[in-house]
C-alpha positions as CSV (number, residue, x, y, z in Angstrom):
1,M,-40.6,34.9,74.2
2,A,-44.2,33.1,73.8
3,K,-45.0,30.4,76.7
4,A,-44.5,27.1,74.9
5,V,-47.6,25.5,73.9
6,G,-48.9,22.9,72.4
7,R,-50.3,21.4,69.3
8,G,-52.9,18.3,68.4
9,Q,-55.4,16.5,69.9
10,Q,-52.8,15.0,72.5
11,K,-54.2,11.9,73.1
12,Q,-51.8,9.9,76.1
13,D,-52.0,11.7,79.4
14,M,-47.8,12.6,79.9
15,K,-46.9,13.0,83.8
16,Y,-44.3,15.9,83.4
17,R,-44.9,17.4,80.6
18,E,-45.5,20.8,82.3
19,I,-42.3,20.6,84.3
20,L,-40.1,19.8,81.9
21,T,-41.7,22.8,80.0
22,D,-40.7,24.6,81.7
23,Y,-37.4,23.7,81.8
24,F,-37.3,24.0,78.4
25,V,-38.8,27.7,77.9
26,S,-36.3,28.5,81.8
27,A,-32.9,27.5,80.1
28,I,-34.0,29.1,76.5
29,A,-33.8,32.2,78.4
30,K,-31.1,31.5,80.5
31,A,-29.0,32.3,76.9
32,S,-31.5,35.1,75.7
33,P,-29.6,38.5,74.3
34,R,-31.3,40.3,76.6
35,A,-30.3,38.1,79.4
36,T,-26.0,38.0,78.2
37,L,-25.5,41.3,76.9
38,P,-25.5,43.9,78.5
39,A,-22.9,42.5,80.2
40,A,-20.1,42.4,78.6
41,L,-21.1,45.1,76.7
42,P,-17.6,48.1,76.7
43,N,-18.9,51.3,78.7
44,D,-17.3,53.6,76.8
45,R,-17.9,55.4,74.2
46,P,-15.1,55.6,71.4
47,R,-14.3,58.2,69.1
48,G,-16.1,57.8,66.4
49,K,-19.0,55.5,66.3
50,T,-20.1,52.3,66.4
51,I,-20.9,49.7,63.4
52,L,-23.1,47.3,64.8
53,L,-23.0,44.3,62.2
54,G,-24.8,41.5,62.8
55,Y,-26.1,37.5,61.4
56,G,-28.1,35.0,62.8
57,K,-31.3,33.8,64.5
58,A,-30.4,36.2,67.8
59,S,-28.7,39.0,65.1
60,A,-31.5,41.6,65.8
61,E,-32.6,40.9,69.4
62,M,-28.8,41.7,70.4
63,A,-28.6,45.0,67.9
64,L,-31.1,46.3,70.0
65,V,-30.3,44.9,72.8
66,A,-26.6,46.4,72.2
67,C,-28.9,49.4,71.0
68,E,-29.8,50.4,74.6
69,A,-26.3,50.0,75.8
70,L,-23.3,51.4,74.7
71,K,-22.9,55.0,74.1
72,G,-22.5,57.8,71.0
73,E,-23.3,57.0,68.1
74,V,-24.5,53.9,66.6
75,K,-25.2,52.0,63.1
76,G,-25.2,49.4,61.2
77,C,-27.1,46.1,59.7
78,V,-28.1,43.2,61.1
79,V,-29.3,39.3,59.3
80,T,-31.7,37.2,60.8
81,R,-34.7,35.0,60.0
82,R,-37.8,35.8,58.0
83,G,-39.4,35.8,61.6
84,H,-36.7,35.9,63.9
85,G,-36.4,40.4,63.0
86,V,-37.3,43.3,66.4
87,D,-38.2,46.5,65.1
88,L,-34.9,48.4,64.8
89,S,-36.4,51.6,63.8
90,L,-35.5,53.4,66.3
91,T,-31.9,52.9,66.2
92,G,-29.2,53.3,63.7
93,V,-29.4,49.7,62.6
94,E,-30.2,48.1,58.9
95,M,-32.2,44.9,59.5
96,V,-32.6,42.5,57.0
97,E,-35.0,39.0,57.7
98,A,-33.6,36.7,54.7
99,R,-34.4,32.9,53.9
100,H,-33.0,29.5,56.1
101,P,-31.7,27.2,55.9
102,V,-31.2,28.0,51.7
103,P,-29.8,31.4,50.5
104,D,-31.7,33.9,49.2
105,I,-31.5,38.1,47.4
106,Q,-31.9,38.8,51.0
107,G,-29.0,37.5,52.0
108,V,-27.0,38.5,49.7
109,T,-28.5,42.6,49.8
110,A,-27.4,42.3,53.9
111,A,-23.7,40.8,53.1
112,T,-23.0,43.6,50.7
113,R,-24.3,46.6,52.8
114,M,-22.8,44.6,56.0
115,L,-19.7,45.4,53.2
116,E,-20.3,48.5,52.6
117,L,-19.8,49.6,56.8
118,A,-16.6,47.6,57.4
119,A,-15.2,49.8,54.7
120,S,-16.4,52.2,56.6
121,A,-14.9,52.2,60.0
122,G,-11.4,54.4,59.9
123,P,-9.2,54.2,62.7
124,D,-11.5,56.0,65.3
125,D,-14.8,53.6,64.8
126,R,-14.9,50.2,66.6
127,V,-17.0,47.8,64.8
128,I,-19.2,45.4,66.8
129,F,-20.0,41.5,65.0
130,L,-22.6,39.8,67.0
131,A,-23.0,36.2,65.9
132,S,-25.2,33.6,66.6
133,G,-26.1,30.6,64.3
134,G,-27.8,30.7,61.6
135,G,-25.6,32.8,60.2
136,S,-24.2,30.9,57.8
137,S,-26.8,30.1,55.7
138,L,-28.5,33.6,56.9
139,L,-25.1,36.4,55.1
140,C,-24.0,35.2,51.6
141,A,-21.9,36.3,49.6
142,P,-21.1,34.0,46.8
143,A,-17.0,34.1,46.4
144,E,-16.2,34.8,42.8
145,G,-16.9,32.2,40.7
146,I,-19.7,31.2,42.2
147,S,-23.3,32.3,41.6
148,L,-26.2,33.0,44.1
149,A,-27.9,30.1,42.2
150,Q,-25.1,27.5,42.2
151,K,-25.0,28.4,46.6
152,Q,-28.3,28.2,47.4
153,S,-28.5,23.9,45.4
154,I,-24.3,23.4,46.5
155,T,-26.1,24.4,50.3
156,D,-29.8,22.6,50.1
157,I,-27.6,19.1,49.3
158,L,-25.2,19.9,52.1
159,V,-28.7,20.0,55.0
160,R,-29.8,17.4,53.7
161,S,-27.0,15.4,52.9
162,G,-26.8,14.7,57.1
163,L,-23.4,15.7,57.8
164,E,-21.8,17.0,60.7
165,I,-23.4,21.2,60.9
166,K,-19.3,21.7,61.6
167,D,-18.4,19.6,57.7
168,I,-21.0,21.7,56.0
169,N,-19.9,25.2,57.5
170,L,-16.5,24.5,56.5
171,A,-17.5,24.0,53.5
172,R,-19.5,26.8,53.9
173,R,-17.2,29.3,54.8
174,H,-14.9,28.6,51.5
175,L,-17.6,29.2,48.7
176,S,-17.6,32.8,50.5
177,R,-16.6,36.5,51.2
178,I,-17.7,37.4,53.5
179,K,-17.6,33.9,55.6
180,G,-14.4,33.2,57.2
181,G,-12.7,36.5,58.8
182,R,-13.2,38.2,55.8
183,L,-15.9,40.0,57.3
184,G,-13.9,41.0,60.2
185,A,-10.7,41.7,57.4
186,I,-12.4,44.1,55.6
187,A,-12.9,46.3,58.7
188,G,-10.0,46.1,60.5
189,A,-7.9,47.4,57.6
190,R,-6.9,50.9,58.5
191,G,-7.4,49.7,62.4
192,A,-10.7,49.7,63.7
193,Q,-11.9,48.2,67.0
194,L,-13.5,45.1,66.6
195,I,-15.1,43.1,69.6
196,T,-17.4,40.4,68.6
197,Y,-19.5,38.5,70.7
198,V,-21.1,34.9,69.9
199,I,-24.6,32.9,70.9
200,S,-22.4,30.3,70.8
201,D,-24.8,27.2,68.4
202,V,-21.9,25.1,68.1
203,A,-20.8,21.5,69.6
204,G,-17.5,22.7,72.1
205,D,-18.1,26.4,71.4
206,D,-15.4,27.8,68.3
207,P,-16.6,30.9,68.3
208,A,-14.6,30.6,64.5
209,L,-17.3,28.4,63.6
210,V,-20.1,30.6,64.5
211,A,-22.0,32.0,61.4
212,S,-18.8,30.0,59.6
213,G,-17.6,32.8,61.8
214,P,-17.5,36.2,59.3
215,S,-15.5,38.5,61.3
216,I,-12.6,35.1,63.1
217,A,-9.7,33.9,61.1
218,A,-10.2,30.2,60.2
219,T,-7.7,28.2,57.4
220,F,-7.6,27.8,54.3
221,E,-8.4,24.0,52.9
222,P,-9.9,24.4,50.4
223,D,-9.2,20.7,49.6
224,V,-11.0,19.3,52.7
225,A,-13.7,21.9,51.7
226,L,-13.2,19.4,47.6
227,D,-13.9,16.5,49.7
228,V,-16.6,17.7,52.1
229,L,-18.9,18.9,49.0
230,R,-17.3,15.2,47.5
231,Q,-18.6,13.2,50.5
232,A,-22.4,15.4,50.2
233,G,-22.8,14.0,47.0
234,I,-22.5,17.3,44.9
235,E,-20.6,17.2,41.7
236,V,-17.4,18.6,41.7
237,S,-16.8,21.0,38.2
238,D,-13.2,22.1,37.3
239,A,-14.3,25.6,37.9
240,L,-16.2,25.4,41.3
241,K,-12.0,23.9,42.1
242,R,-10.7,27.6,40.0
243,A,-12.9,28.9,42.9
244,I,-12.3,27.6,46.7
245,H,-8.7,27.1,45.4
246,S,-8.8,31.0,44.6
247,N,-10.4,32.3,47.8
248,H,-8.1,32.9,50.1
249,P,-9.0,35.3,53.3
250,A,-7.2,38.4,53.6
251,Q,-5.8,38.2,57.4
252,C,-8.2,38.9,59.9
253,P,-7.0,41.4,63.0
254,T,-6.6,39.5,66.6
255,H,-9.9,41.1,68.6
256,R,-11.4,40.6,71.8
257,I,-13.9,37.5,71.3
258,Y,-16.0,37.2,73.9
259,T,-19.0,34.0,73.9
260,I,-21.8,34.7,75.8
261,A,-24.1,31.7,75.3
262,T,-23.6,28.3,75.0
263,N,-25.6,24.4,75.5
264,A,-23.7,24.6,78.4
265,D,-25.2,27.3,80.3
266,A,-28.3,26.0,78.9
267,L,-28.3,22.4,79.8
268,E,-26.3,23.4,83.5
269,H,-29.9,25.4,84.1
270,V,-31.9,22.5,83.5
271,E,-29.9,20.7,85.7
272,V,-29.6,22.9,89.0
273,R,-33.2,23.0,88.8
274,A,-33.8,19.4,88.1
275,R,-31.7,18.9,90.8
276,S,-33.7,21.1,93.0
277,D,-36.6,19.7,91.7
278,G,-34.9,16.0,93.4
279,W,-34.5,14.4,90.4
280,T,-30.8,12.5,90.1
281,V,-29.1,13.7,86.6
282,I,-28.2,10.9,84.4
283,D,-25.0,12.8,81.4
284,A,-26.3,11.8,78.1
285,G,-24.2,13.8,76.5
286,R,-23.0,17.7,76.8
287,S,-22.8,17.5,72.9
288,L,-23.6,15.4,70.9
289,S,-23.4,15.4,67.1
290,G,-24.1,12.5,64.2
291,D,-27.8,11.1,63.0
292,A,-31.2,12.3,65.2
293,C,-32.2,8.6,64.7
294,D,-28.6,6.7,65.9
295,W,-29.2,9.0,69.3
296,G,-32.6,7.9,69.9
297,R,-32.5,4.4,70.0
298,N,-29.0,5.3,72.3
299,H,-30.7,7.1,74.3
300,A,-34.7,4.6,74.5
301,T,-31.7,1.7,75.2
302,L,-30.0,3.4,78.3
303,A,-33.3,5.5,78.9
304,L,-35.0,1.7,80.3
305,S,-31.4,0.4,82.3
306,Y,-33.8,3.0,84.7
307,T,-36.5,1.9,84.5
308,D,-36.0,-0.4,87.5
309,M,-33.8,2.1,89.8
310,P,-35.9,3.4,92.1
311,G,-36.7,7.4,91.9
312,R,-37.2,9.4,89.2
313,H,-34.2,9.9,86.2
314,L,-33.6,12.7,84.1
315,M,-31.2,11.7,80.9
316,L,-30.1,15.5,79.9
317,S,-27.9,15.6,76.5
318,G,-27.2,19.2,73.8
319,G,-24.8,19.3,70.8
320,E,-26.9,19.4,67.7
321,L,-28.1,16.2,65.7
322,T,-28.2,16.4,62.5
323,V,-31.1,14.0,59.8
324,K,-30.9,12.6,56.3
325,Q,-33.7,13.8,54.8
326,A,-34.3,10.7,52.0
327,K,-37.2,12.6,51.5
328,S,-37.8,15.4,49.4
329,D,-41.7,16.3,50.7
330,G,-40.7,15.4,54.4
331,R,-41.8,17.6,57.7
332,G,-39.5,17.6,60.7
333,G,-36.0,17.9,62.5
334,P,-33.8,16.4,63.9
335,N,-35.9,16.6,67.9
336,L,-39.1,15.0,65.4
337,E,-36.9,11.8,64.7
338,Y,-34.7,12.0,67.8
339,L,-37.6,11.1,69.7
340,T,-39.5,9.1,66.8
341,A,-36.7,7.2,67.5
342,L,-37.1,6.8,71.2
343,L,-40.5,5.7,71.1
344,S,-40.2,3.3,68.1
345,E,-37.9,1.5,71.0
346,L,-40.0,1.7,74.4
347,P,-42.6,-0.4,75.8
348,A,-45.8,1.4,75.4
349,E,-45.9,0.6,79.7
350,A,-41.6,2.1,80.0
351,A,-43.0,4.7,83.4
352,I,-41.2,7.0,80.4
353,E,-41.9,10.5,78.5
354,A,-39.3,13.0,76.9
355,L,-39.0,16.4,75.0
356,A,-36.0,17.1,72.8
357,G,-36.6,21.3,71.6
358,D,-34.1,23.7,70.0
359,S,-33.5,26.4,71.3
360,D,-34.0,29.1,68.4
361,G,-37.6,27.9,68.6
362,I,-37.3,26.2,65.0
363,D,-37.0,22.6,63.9
364,G,-36.9,21.4,60.9
365,T,-38.3,23.6,58.9
366,E,-42.0,24.1,60.5
367,E,-42.7,26.8,63.2
368,N,-42.3,23.6,66.5
369,A,-39.8,23.9,67.5
370,G,-39.3,20.0,68.9
371,G,-41.6,17.5,70.6
372,Y,-42.8,15.4,74.2
373,M,-43.8,12.5,73.8
374,A,-44.5,8.8,76.3
375,A,-44.3,5.9,76.0
376,S,-47.2,5.5,76.1
377,M,-47.5,6.1,72.7
378,A,-46.0,4.0,71.1
379,N,-47.0,2.6,67.8
380,W,-43.9,1.0,66.2
381,D,-45.4,0.7,62.9
382,L,-45.9,4.7,62.8
383,A,-43.2,5.2,64.7
384,R,-41.2,3.5,62.1
385,A,-43.4,4.9,58.5
386,A,-42.4,8.4,59.8
387,L,-38.9,7.8,60.3
388,A,-39.1,6.1,56.5
389,T,-40.3,9.1,55.0
390,N,-39.1,12.0,56.7
391,R,-43.0,12.6,58.5
392,C,-41.8,12.4,62.3
393,Y,-43.7,16.2,61.9
394,D,-47.0,14.3,61.2
395,L,-46.5,12.1,63.6
396,F,-46.6,14.6,66.1
397,E,-49.2,16.5,65.5
398,S,-51.1,14.0,65.5
399,L,-50.1,12.9,68.5
400,G,-50.5,16.3,70.4
401,G,-47.0,16.2,71.1
402,L,-45.4,19.1,69.2
403,I,-43.7,22.4,71.0
404,I,-43.8,24.9,70.3
405,T,-42.2,28.5,71.2
406,G,-42.9,30.8,68.2
407,P,-39.3,33.0,67.7
408,T,-37.9,32.2,70.5
409,R,-34.3,34.9,69.6
410,T,-31.1,32.9,70.9
411,N,-30.7,29.9,69.5
412,V,-27.6,28.1,71.6
413,N,-29.0,24.5,70.2
414,D,-31.2,21.1,71.5
415,I,-32.0,20.8,74.7
416,R,-33.0,16.9,75.6
417,M,-34.0,15.6,78.2
418,I,-35.8,12.2,78.8
419,A,-37.9,11.5,82.9
420,V,-37.1,8.1,83.4
421,E,-39.3,7.1,87.1
422,G,-38.4,4.2,88.3
423,P,-40.3,2.4,91.1
424,S,-40.9,3.6,94.6
425,G,-39.9,2.7,97.4
């Protein structure tokens, strides 16, 4: 993973930028496949072959790490976001790079290949699933009666809706013939041993929700899924109703599931380092969800309450926030929306700085992981205009506040830090 850098002309002094950026980068490394997967892998050799099936932004790196450690014949397929791949040419694993967050034909190709590999697994084989955030979009096998174009349109509306990710993923698994344990059911149909490894990007770390759980059984709730679609403003036709109601999942065998990295792990790493460096750490919410702007404004009020308290305070929060995108040409993701809302509520003289970034290295659709700001940047008119037009990326680019890591090849959600310096003595 590349060291995080800023881009654009930095127009304000940022006293704590280097420190908090270092915390951010080291927390990501703590949650990487190379740091977390080797100790969890089996060290025995199956009678037959090992089949690796991976999906998500960390899947290619997970496959590489697994191939270096596993014994015996290994084959498989993984799908990851474009630009998040690694060189798997010396392994038996095929890699597909696909579009995110709206699926494409490459995601369909990957899903088709994984279904074939899963169906080939026999009683002497071991099937290892490598699940990480982003897999819900990247692994695409529309249910019978639903076309790729229809799935793309529905997904585009869902991800712009501002609904919580758990609700979006519930709808997506009901639109799929590979998610919600369906891939696991096929892989285990002839008695193969199954193991799932999860890098979690969901609040609460339910492994069935990561990548919409292709290898993990989930409840079949077609009417709930239809309600989610309606909440997002999607027209539910009779044909769509029939497709969802008839998409019954098969029985997925019970098997070992290991959650090897979580947002809590990354936040704990930051907390330990910060306390060691003399910060008083404030828990501002370890698994937040909901609207990024609302939380930014809420945290501005909380941060201002610490400005009269002596010492250095670090407000730490995690989880995954969402943006209700009012403008289709908007630029910027939840972390920049959060920071812009925070900035819009701060007086310029407040001794407050903040970093918010996505651990996968991509905040929304641009190339930045997130951003960094100081209250001294405050220009309420610009900040509020950026929020109204979903152009927070442009604002932070002009302020020199973008944080760019490049693809990190892990994904444990967002890491947000607000540094508040109180009076000395």
